[in-house]
C-alpha atoms as one frame of an Amber mdcrd trajectory, in Angstrom:
protein
 108.286  95.648 117.238 108.720  95.771 113.463 109.764  92.335 112.121 113.111
  92.131 110.306 113.280  91.914 106.514 114.818  88.441 106.702 111.952  87.296
 108.932 109.316  88.600 106.514 111.019  87.221 103.387 111.540  83.770 104.928
 107.950  83.404 106.156 105.817  85.253 103.597 104.614  83.362 100.523 103.222
  84.675  97.243  99.908  82.876  97.746  99.439  84.776 101.007  99.547  88.056
  99.070  96.664  86.820  96.905  94.803  85.934 100.090  95.155  89.482 101.430
  93.960  90.981  98.130  90.954  88.635  98.018  90.001  89.526 101.597  90.016
  93.241 100.844  88.058  92.876  97.606  85.475  90.448  99.022  85.068  92.095
 102.436  84.286  88.829 104.184  86.055  85.605 105.142  83.287  83.482 103.623
  83.367  85.144 100.187  87.164  85.230 100.077  87.322  81.545 101.017  84.940
  80.691  98.156  87.062  82.670  95.698  90.271  80.996  96.792  88.817  77.484
  97.089  89.442  77.289 100.844  87.290  76.553 103.851  86.550  79.502 106.108
  88.504  77.959 109.041  91.391  77.350 106.646  91.351  80.971 105.509  91.134
  82.215 109.092  94.179  80.129 109.979  96.091  81.392 106.921  95.284  85.011
 107.800  96.479  84.454 111.344  99.782  83.096 109.989 100.248  86.227 107.872
  99.480  88.475 110.820 102.002  86.545 112.945 104.590  87.219 110.244 104.028
  90.968 110.601 103.500  90.813 114.359 100.101  92.531 114.387  96.529  92.315
 113.085  95.998  93.563 109.548  92.196  93.309 109.321  89.404  94.482 111.605
  86.798  91.758 112.192  83.176  92.911 112.541  79.800  91.122 112.384  79.398
  92.568 108.860  82.744  91.301 107.572  86.395  92.306 107.572  88.235  95.394
 106.398  91.944  96.299 106.461  93.270  98.589 109.165  95.894 101.264 108.445
  98.805  98.830 108.455  96.767  96.361 106.418  96.172  99.020 103.741  99.901
  99.730 103.616 100.773  96.037 103.168  97.971  95.578 100.633  99.401  98.332
  98.450 102.707  96.469  98.233 100.910  93.149  97.824  99.185  94.512  94.716
 102.464  95.845  93.338 104.172  92.480  93.842 101.165  90.684  92.339 101.248
  93.011  89.324 105.002  92.500  88.881 104.525  88.738  88.980 101.872  89.099
  86.300 104.310  91.119  84.196 106.949  88.446  84.740 104.634  85.746  83.437
 103.675  87.862  80.423 107.307  88.558  79.567 108.166  84.864  79.877 105.229
  84.033  77.606 106.309  86.715  75.139 109.914  85.453  75.061 108.811  81.856
  74.547 106.367  82.778  71.772 108.539  85.444  70.195 106.124  88.278  71.025
 102.941  88.930  72.924 102.443  90.134  76.460  99.949  92.460  78.101  99.763
  96.146  78.968  97.265  98.029  81.148  96.885 101.755  80.476  94.573 104.392
  81.916  93.643 107.735  80.396  91.694 110.899  81.044  89.024 111.566  78.413
  90.840 114.316  76.519  93.987 112.213  76.099  91.904 109.224  75.051  90.606
 111.161  72.045  93.796 113.047  71.216  96.667 110.555  71.592  95.815 107.189
  73.136  93.557 105.686  70.480  96.023 106.501  67.718  98.910 105.178  69.805
  97.049 101.919  70.483  96.327 101.453  66.772 100.039 101.814  66.027 100.940
  99.485  68.894  98.607  96.792  67.564 100.167  97.194  64.125 103.647  96.724
  65.571 102.681  93.934  67.976  99.428  92.162  67.026  99.906  89.400  69.642
  99.308  91.728  72.583  96.520  91.966  75.166  95.622  95.554  76.093  93.542
  96.749  79.052  92.287 100.340  78.580  90.639 102.270  81.420  89.159 105.774
  81.269  88.914 107.771  84.484  89.798 111.037  86.192  93.435 111.724  87.076
  93.242 111.021  90.812  91.599 107.621  90.267  94.151 106.697  87.610  96.975
 107.602  89.996  95.404 105.404  92.681  95.175 102.478  90.258  98.757 103.080
  89.160  99.922 103.116  92.768  98.088  99.850  93.438  99.740  98.145  90.470
  96.502  97.880  88.483  97.970  99.980  85.628 101.366  99.956  83.928 101.063
 103.607  82.958  98.517 106.397  82.775  97.999 109.510  80.662  96.840 112.131
  83.128  98.019 114.859  85.536  99.943 114.356  88.769  99.195 117.757  90.332
  95.836 116.494  91.608  97.682 114.207  94.040  99.111 115.243  97.397 101.850
 112.641  96.804 102.957 113.553  93.287 106.537 112.617  94.209 105.511 108.940
  94.061 105.249 109.171  90.263 107.458 109.810  87.256 105.885 112.275  84.830
 106.697 112.967  81.179 104.663 115.823  79.632 102.877 115.012  76.383 100.507
 117.780  75.286  98.886 120.990  76.405  95.118 120.598  76.411  92.809 123.165
  74.852  89.216 123.432  76.071  85.906 124.329  74.466  82.411 125.341  75.551
  79.789 122.918  74.254  76.021 123.017  73.849  73.553 120.583  72.345  72.533
 120.875  68.664  69.140 122.332  69.699  70.515 125.019  72.016  69.410 128.573
  71.181  73.048 129.703  70.840  74.257 126.678  68.862  74.542 128.600  65.587
  75.377 132.085  66.848  78.595 133.811  65.782  79.313 135.663  69.029  78.733
 134.524  72.596  79.761 136.031  75.935  80.216 134.235  79.227  77.540 136.439
  80.796  75.001 135.035  78.317  75.709 131.573  79.733  75.773 132.524  83.419
  72.224 131.327  84.062  72.334 128.323  81.762  72.003 124.721  82.912  75.679
 123.908  83.297  77.132 120.420  83.440  80.208 120.738  85.646  83.052 118.474
  86.642  83.354 117.819  90.413  85.062 120.567  92.394  88.506 118.944  92.733
  89.044 118.493  88.989  91.177 120.832  86.831  88.411 121.620  84.313  86.078
 122.671  87.128  88.747 124.871  88.697  89.505 126.425  85.320  85.850 127.324
  84.766  85.576 128.773  88.272  88.572 131.033  87.528  86.965 132.128  84.278
  83.712 133.156  85.984  85.604 134.834  88.828  87.736 136.916  86.452  84.591
 137.941  84.558  82.965 139.070  87.827  80.214 136.480  87.469  78.867 133.986
  90.009  79.250 130.308  89.235  76.014 129.029  87.621  73.561 127.713  90.222
  72.106 124.185  90.419  74.534 122.439  88.059  74.663 118.765  87.239  78.056
 117.494  88.421  79.658 114.524  86.700  83.116 113.312  85.732  81.610 111.062
  83.045  82.217 112.206  79.483  79.469 109.884  78.241  76.939 111.353  80.681
  77.936 114.860  79.576  77.475 113.982  75.908  74.063 112.406  76.510  72.890
 115.370  78.605  73.989 117.863  75.942  72.206 115.919  73.246  69.018 115.606
  75.335  68.748 119.011  77.047  68.410 122.036  74.705  69.497 124.371  77.536
  72.591 122.507  78.754  76.143 123.892  78.553  79.439 122.155  79.385  83.180
 122.731  79.330  85.155 119.905  77.753  88.544 119.072  76.304  88.931 120.261
  72.716  89.667 116.737  71.462  86.396 115.510  72.995  84.633 118.503  71.451
  85.980 117.509  68.022  84.499 114.033  68.484  81.133 115.477  69.531  80.954
 117.752  66.502  82.016 114.990  64.137  79.144 112.813  65.363  76.605 115.666
  65.736  76.369 115.214  69.497  77.140 118.827  70.431  78.196 122.172  68.986
  81.207 124.299  69.877  80.382 127.855  70.953  82.563 130.728  69.670  83.759
 131.581  73.173  87.454 131.777  74.005  88.428 130.458  77.440  91.328 132.647
  78.539  92.517 130.623  81.537  95.317 128.216  80.643  94.559 124.524  81.077
  97.213 122.253  82.523  99.117 119.830  80.288  98.845 116.077  80.706 101.529
 113.440  80.307 102.719 109.855  80.710 102.718 108.818  84.365 104.371 105.740
  85.878 105.247 104.666  89.411 108.488 106.314  90.522 111.418 104.144  89.449
 109.211 101.387  88.001 110.675  99.303  85.174 108.238  99.081  82.292 107.583
  95.819  80.505 108.597  95.661  76.809 104.934  96.057  75.795 104.458  99.121
  78.008 107.716 100.569  76.691 106.447 100.164  73.131 103.232 101.950  74.070
 105.225 104.875  75.510 107.042 105.228  72.184 103.726 105.185  70.316 102.297
 107.831  72.670 105.289 110.103  72.076 104.858 109.757  68.319 101.100 110.430
  68.532 101.688 113.537  70.663 104.352 114.782  68.273 101.951 114.321  65.351
  99.226 116.204  67.232 101.610 119.030  68.032 102.718 119.280  64.427  99.118
 119.173  63.254  98.110 121.857  65.748
């Protein structure tokens, strides 16, 4: 039987939420006990008390450690959200008492990092110097997971990669252009005309199959009646792509135009004169559905809007 809300709220304590999070992250009672400054029997007893509150086991015990079951994962997600909100509460209290300050955690896909986020963060620091900022770069689906777990206040990414896009609020920022990149030593690096068929047998660096840039490139090859290049290197890492392009004179990659601008500015790669006809999906500001942003996160949103507007005007 599902326990009543009054039963849960009267018995559950904030410290117990930290215990659940530590258990999941450590994967063992011994390691979690060390982190929390408890004895292992003490932690075992505390876990049992939490499980009695919910009326069922939340972790599976094995000789190799512990891991959350399905219900445990559900409760952990809310535990992280509550933990994050408590952290925001402390930061807001600190900011009010000191007349400023606070902390904001933001995640971004690579293209948005180059095009809007860095400029927005520079403006945010100008407006609020006494501010701690946590910046994470990742692919959209991972950013959405971190947002859902309360690890991020907001993300600049796409929600269409998620099967549960309704869990997020989305505000579009910018359309994203793409470019075909090769290393400075590639045979076609300085040519004035290039066709996709000339690149069909090249050593392509591709994003993993579930990512928008990979799907866009697959559409482009399909519409040209060409097979997808064989034996690619697959990576979601922009740094790995840049290093591979610089090292391999035969490598080719598709990347966001803003990242391409950075590569050309620093002589990492060259842009090929090849127009990608397929339209790439826009990205935007993503937050948890109905979440109330902290003052610092709200300021960052304003800076992101201004940076996107400046990019649009410049484009």
